C-alpha positions, 0 to 999 in steps of 0.5 A: 620636125622631119628628122633623118637619123643614120644608125637609127636601128643601132645601139643609141639610135634605137633609143633616139628614134622613140625619144623623137617620136614621143616628142612629136617628131617624124623620123626617117631612119637609114636601114642597111638590112631587112631586120633594121628596116623591120625594127624601124617600121615597128618603132613608127619610123619611115625607112630609107634603105642604104648604108654609109657607103651609099652617098647619093642616098644620104644626100637625098635623105638629108636634103628632104629632112628638117634636120639630121642626126648622124649616129651611124658608124662602122662599129663592126669594122672598128671593133674588129681592129679596123678603126681607121677605115671606119673613121674614114668612111664616117668622114665621107658620109659626114661631108655629104650630109653637111653639104645637103644642109648648107645655107638652110639653117637646119640642124645637123647633130653629129655623134663624136667622142670624148676620148683623147681630149685633155689628158690628165684634167677634166675636159670642158665643152670649150676644149678642142683636141690637138690635131696632130699625127694620124691616130684614128681618134684624131680622124674623128676629131677632125670630122667633128671640127668640120661639122662645127665649122659648117655653122659658118655656112648656114648649118645649125651644127652641133657635136655630141661628144659621147663617153667612151662607154654609152652603157646599158642592157644590150651594149656591145661596145667597150665594156663588152670587149673588156669583159671578153678580154678578161674571159680570154686572159683569165684575169680582169686587167687594168693599165698601170695603177688603173687611176685613169678615168673614162666618162660614162653615160647611159644610152637613154640619157644619151638619146634624150641629149640627141633629141634636145640637140636637134631641137634647140642646140645653137649653131656650132655647139659642142655638147658632152654626153657624159653623165659621169665625169670619170670612172677609174679603170681599176674600179671597172676592172674590179667589178668585171673580175668580181662578176666573172670570179677572176683575179684583178691585175695591173698590166704594165705599159710594155704588156698592154698590146699583148693583153688588150690587143686592139683596145690597147690604144684606148684602155690607157686613156685618161679622159674625164669630162665635165657636162656642166655647160651641156646641162645648163644650155639644154636643161639636160638631166641624166637620170640613168644608173651609173656605169658601175651600178649597171655592170653590177646588174649582171646583164653584161655578163649574161650577154657575153655568156650567151654569145660564147655558146 
């Protein structure tokens, strides 16, 4: 297959590209910078220059492909407090990519999220989010539902709901943000009792799931990129505190915004998720280290130390 991948040089994309190539696929990767283009060329991929805002470029590349994997997201904007605008840009790009595949029965695989599904109980692939309010998390959920609905228009669509933390050496997402907050505050905090849970997946396991999805996921399929059902936030905070030699403390609801800043809307989520249906459907078998074991390796803390000098 000739697979067009957005976010191809990003955190997950840089693992998806070699995963696809090893399986015999031709990869066309979107690159918005010279550095990204060079990395994709070195990995053996063809390069299309552009960004998520270049809708004509996205449309043409998708139309010229045998399938699309959409991983790109404006993480730099989202992780600096602009999650809303990042989610809106993502929706515009998704609409263009989907339209290019309508009536073709070609695959479109969307990276989405598990956060905000079924609070307080384990979410399954059959669960759908309740769409109400204007939360940026819900904007992404609406986008995912639009992709699933495109199955009725001749697109072999699937949505990979990724864990809040897709971890590994080089990660600059939620774990790195929590570590940065702990350094700044001088304590490693967790909300309330810290019993709320985040599912987790190693990036190499996530990459394999995207490859399996583009190859054989049926139209309208929801997949869970969660190797671990749920890791309590207190346990995450304890490892961070131990690694940084900082005390671990509970942060009350009234102090979440002041302590966690833009992450306060995420850190209290209880979002455990099952992967049973995903495993059975695609024979996906995660083999990477657990989140806590990955944190204990120490690479997250070396990276943040380097970034502060």
